VOBA-1610 file (N, C-alpha, C; in pm, whole numbers, padded with zeros to 5 digits, always signed):
BEGIN
Unk+09797+07444+07094Unk+09814+07515+07193Unk+09692+07661+07148Unk+09644+07727+07247Unk+09551+07807+07193Unk+09617+07954+07255Unk+09608+08085+07198Unk+09664+08197+07243Unk+09844+08207+07213Unk+09894+08309+07176Unk+10011+08350+07208Unk+10111+08339+07359Unk+10183+08298+07351Unk+10272+08308+07472Unk+10281+08443+07494Unk+10299+08455+07678Unk+10311+08589+07686Unk+10255+08725+07612Unk+10114+08664+07582Unk+10011+08778+07535Unk+10017+08862+07632Unk+09976+09010+07610Unk+09986+09104+07723Unk+09815+09105+07736Unk+09786+09114+07912Unk+09690+09106+07977Unk+09594+09224+07931Unk+09453+09202+07913Unk+09344+09325+07876Unk+09315+09379+08024Unk+09248+09514+07979Unk+09249+09581+08136Unk+09149+09476+08228Unk+09046+09410+08172Unk+08995+09306+08242Unk+09087+09181+08353Unk+09162+09136+08270Unk+09244+09050+08316Unk+09316+09142+08461Unk+09375+09252+08422Unk+09480+09349+08474Unk+09338+09366+08624Unk+09233+09454+08631Unk+09187+09443+08746Unk+09144+09320+08797Unk+09094+09200+08756Unk+09024+09149+08818Unk+09191+09037+08922Unk+09331+09048+08867Unk+09403+08990+08872Unk+09466+09098+08998Unk+09461+09227+09024Unk+09520+09304+09111Unk+09442+09379+09179Unk+09317+09436+09152Unk+09250+09512+09216Unk+09201+09426+09300Unk+09131+09505+09411Unk+09024+09454+09493Unk+08957+09570+09635Unk+08859+09525+09657Unk+08763+09651+09745Unk+08889+09624+09882Unk+08885+09761+09982Unk+08937+09760+10096Unk+08838+09681+10187Unk+08885+09641+10224Unk+08758+09591+10323Unk+08742+09662+10419Unk+08787+09763+10460Unk+08703+09862+10575Unk+08690+09978+10509Unk+08684+10005+10339Unk+08672+10117+10307Unk+08595+10053+10178Unk+08439+09998+10186Unk+08421+09944+10036Unk+08410+10006+09917Unk+08402+10132+09922Unk+08387+10235+09809Unk+08511+10215+09678Unk+08404+10229+09554Unk+08529+10254+09404Unk+08625+10319+09428Unk+08608+10419+09498Unk+08744+10557+09517Unk+08857+10449+09616Unk+08799+10375+09673Unk+08898+10310+09814Unk+08999+10155+09749Unk+08950+10163+09650Unk+09010+10003+09598Unk+09153+09999+09574Unk+09227+09877+09627Unk+09327+09872+09650Unk+09408+09779+09554Unk+09572+09749+09558Unk+09621+09677+09507Unk+09613+09515+09590Unk+09538+09400+09540Unk+09577+09308+09608Unk+09696+09272+09685Unk+09712+09195+09793Unk+09859+09175+09846Unk+09946+09278+09879Unk+09929+09412+09859Unk+09987+09501+09878Unk+09888+09649+09956Unk+09787+09653+09985Unk+09715+09770+10010Unk+09707+09867+09994Unk+09776+09889+09865Unk+09782+10055+09788Unk+09704+10113+09726Unk+09640+10179+09773Unk+09529+10226+09732Unk+09536+10300+09576Unk+09446+10292+09462Unk+09482+10266+09302Unk+09469+10461+09319Unk+09410+10534+09409Unk+09397+10681+09390Unk+09560+10681+09404Unk+09617+10694+09516Unk+09750+10692+09507Unk+09844+10672+09392Unk+09803+10593+09364Unk+09886+10534+09239Unk+09849+10644+09136Unk+09756+10653+09090Unk+09719+10749+08994Unk+09768+10871+08998Unk+09748+10933+09216Unk+09805+11075+09203Unk+09958+11071+09169Unk+10033+10975+09181Unk+10183+10985+09168Unk+10193+10988+08969Unk+10102+10957+08939Unk+10109+10895+08793Unk+10074+11004+08696Unk+10015+11121+08780Unk+09974+11254+08752Unk+10101+11316+08711Unk+10225+11323+08768Unk+10317+11381+08765Unk+10397+11349+08619Unk+10431+11382+08494Unk+10437+11352+08384Unk+10610+11304+08417Unk+10667+11394+08503Unk+10787+11297+08555Unk+10808+11147+08614Unk+10695+11110+08652Unk+10697+10971+08743Unk+10720+10914+08640Unk+10762+10781+08643Unk+10803+10655+08548Unk+10700+10588+08610Unk+10608+10476+08504Unk+10569+10374+08584Unk+10638+10264+08633Unk+10762+10244+08560Unk+10832+10138+08609Unk+10927+10178+08740Unk+10948+10299+08743Unk+11039+10363+08843Unk+10912+10325+08981Unk+10805+10376+08952Unk+10698+10392+09083Unk+10682+10244+09141Unk+10655+10143+09018Unk+10653+10043+09077Unk+10747+09953+09185Unk+10837+09986+09121Unk+11007+09977+09195Unk+11027+10022+09319Unk+10985+10153+09331Unk+10941+10213+09424Unk+10859+10206+09565Unk+10709+10125+09509Unk+10633+10084+09556Unk+10659+09903+09594Unk+10747+09852+09545Unk+10765+09734+09535Unk+10658+09653+09465Unk+10578+09659+09403Unk+10493+09606+09314Unk+10534+09580+09210Unk+10479+09461+09110Unk+10479+09434+08985Unk+10419+09540+08895Unk+10504+09559+08778Unk+10501+09665+08670Unk+10318+09640+08598Unk+10293+09543+08660Unk+10130+09501+08581Unk+10037+09539+08697Unk+10120+09555+08822Unk+10010+09584+08919Unk+09991+09762+08909Unk+10064+09811+08868Unk+10060+09942+08789Unk+10013+10005+08681Unk+10002+09902+08593Unk+09892+09891+08475Unk+09759+09875+08510Unk+09744+09792+08666Unk+09615+09724+08687Unk+09523+09873+08709Unk+09605+09985+08773Unk+09582+10115+08877Unk+09547+10155+08745Unk+09614+10169+08648Unk+09536+10235+08534Unk+09468+10217+08490Unk+09430+10082+08435Unk+09317+10030+08364Unk+09175+10041+08447Unk+09188+10042+08616Unk+09104+10078+08669Unk+09033+10244+08656Unk+09144+10300+08719Unk+09143+10481+08639Unk+09054+10462+08487Unk+09096+10437+08426Unk+09056+10489+08348Unk+08863+10388+08324Unk+08853+10325+08373Unk+08744+10292+08365Unk+08623+10382+08484Unk+08692+10433+08562Unk+08665+10498+08710Unk+08683+10635+08711Unk+08745+10713+08611Unk+08839+10829+08641Unk+08743+10950+08712Unk+08617+10970+08701Unk+08516+11062+08794Unk+08563+11011+08930Unk+08539+10928+08978Unk+08527+10878+09122Unk+08695+10875+09163Unk+08761+10866+09103Unk+08928+10876+09150Unk+08954+10988+09121Unk+08916+11082+09042Unk+08973+11231+08986Unk+08903+11294+09144Unk+08777+11267+09161Unk+08683+11327+09279Unk+08792+11265+09413Unk+08827+11156+09436Unk+08904+11141+09558Unk+09014+11234+09558Unk+09092+11248+09464Unk+09214+11293+09441Unk+09199+11482+09474Unk+09079+11524+09446Unk+09045+11654+09437Unk+09014+11665+09591Unk+08946+11566+09630Unk+08888+11567+09793Unk+09001+11587+09936Unk+09119+11511+09824Unk+09241+11499+09928Unk+09353+11610+09936Unk+09335+11727+09771Unk+09376+11825+09750Unk+09402+11956+09847
//
């Protein structure tokens, strides 16, 4: 058997599994969670509040915790784009 059972997903794995372009707005700052149509920028905006617990946010959004991890992984790679989107919304 290859690999450890239950091994943590890499950022690449999370992004491929959970993040996709918004078909109506195909720009890097408009990507969303596959199957949920929740924008990554909206999740990141919530997570900027240190009082927000990622697991609680997942429950409130009714998404798996790995989807929140994927949004964070995407943000790490595209921080400038997402930060600009959040700034534009402020």
